[in-house]
C-alpha positions in Angstrom: -30.6 -51.0 82.8 -31.5 -49.0 79.8 -35.1 -48.7 81.1 -33.4 -46.1 83.8 -32.1 -43.5 81.9 -35.6 -42.4 80.7 -36.6 -42.0 84.2 -33.9 -40.6 85.2 -34.2 -37.3 82.3 -37.8 -37.2 83.5 -36.9 -36.5 87.1 -34.2 -33.7 85.6 -36.6 -32.3 84.0 -38.9 -31.6 87.2 -36.2 -30.5 89.4 -35.2 -28.2 86.5 -38.8 -27.1 86.2 -39.4 -26.9 90.1 -36.3 -24.5 90.1 -37.4 -22.0 87.2 -40.9 -22.1 88.9 -38.8 -21.0 92.4 -37.1 -18.4 90.3 -39.8 -16.9 88.0 -42.0 -16.4 91.2 -38.9 -14.7 93.0 -39.0 -12.1 90.0 -42.5 -11.2 90.1 -46.1 -11.4 88.4 -44.8 -9.3 85.6 -41.8 -10.4 84.6 -41.9 -13.9 85.3 -44.9 -13.7 83.4 -43.3 -12.5 80.5 -40.3 -14.9 81.3 -42.5 -17.6 81.5 -45.0 -16.6 78.3 -41.9 -16.6 76.3 -40.5 -20.3 77.5 -43.9 -21.8 76.9 -44.4 -19.9 73.3 -40.9 -21.3 72.5 -41.6 -24.8 73.1 -44.9 -24.7 70.9 -43.1 -22.9 68.2 -40.0 -25.5 68.2 -42.6 -28.1 68.6 -44.5 -26.8 65.5 -40.7 -26.7 63.7 -40.4 -30.1 64.8 -43.6 -31.6 63.3 -42.7 -29.8 59.8 -39.5 -31.2 59.9 -41.0 -34.8 60.4 -43.4 -34.4 57.4 -40.8 -33.2 55.5 -38.8 -36.2 56.2 -41.3 -38.7 55.6 -42.9 -37.3 52.4 -39.4 -37.9 50.8 -40.0 -41.3 52.1 -43.1 -42.2 50.8 -43.8 -43.1 47.0 -46.3 -40.4 45.0 -49.4 -42.2 43.9 -49.4 -42.3 39.8 -52.3 -41.1 38.7 -52.3 -42.6 34.8 -52.1 -45.9 36.7 -54.7 -45.1 39.2 -57.2 -44.3 36.6 -56.3 -47.5 34.4 -57.0 -49.6 37.4 -59.8 -47.6 37.9 -61.3 -48.4 34.3 -60.4 -51.8 34.7 -62.7 -52.4 37.8 -65.6 -50.1 36.0 -65.5 -52.6 33.3 -65.4 -55.7 35.3 -68.4 -54.2 37.0 -70.0 -53.4 33.8 -69.9 -56.6 32.3 -71.0 -58.6 35.4 
C-alpha cells in the first residue's frame, strides 16, 4: 500500500506541471519565458543549496583522517618493504 503514495505524488506533480505550462502559455512568450526561467533557476539554486547542506552534514559525521597515524603506518610499511 505505501508504494502507491510515490506514484500519487508523481501524478500530482505531472498534473501541476501541466497546469503551470498552460498558464505560462496563456501569459505570452515574454512573461511566460521570464516566469519559466525563474522557476527553473529557483529549482537549480534549491538543488545546489540541498547538495551543500548534505555535504556539510555528512562531513560532520565522517571521521577526520589522522595524519600522524597515517604517516606512522606508511613508515612501518616502508620499513617492512625495505627489510624484505
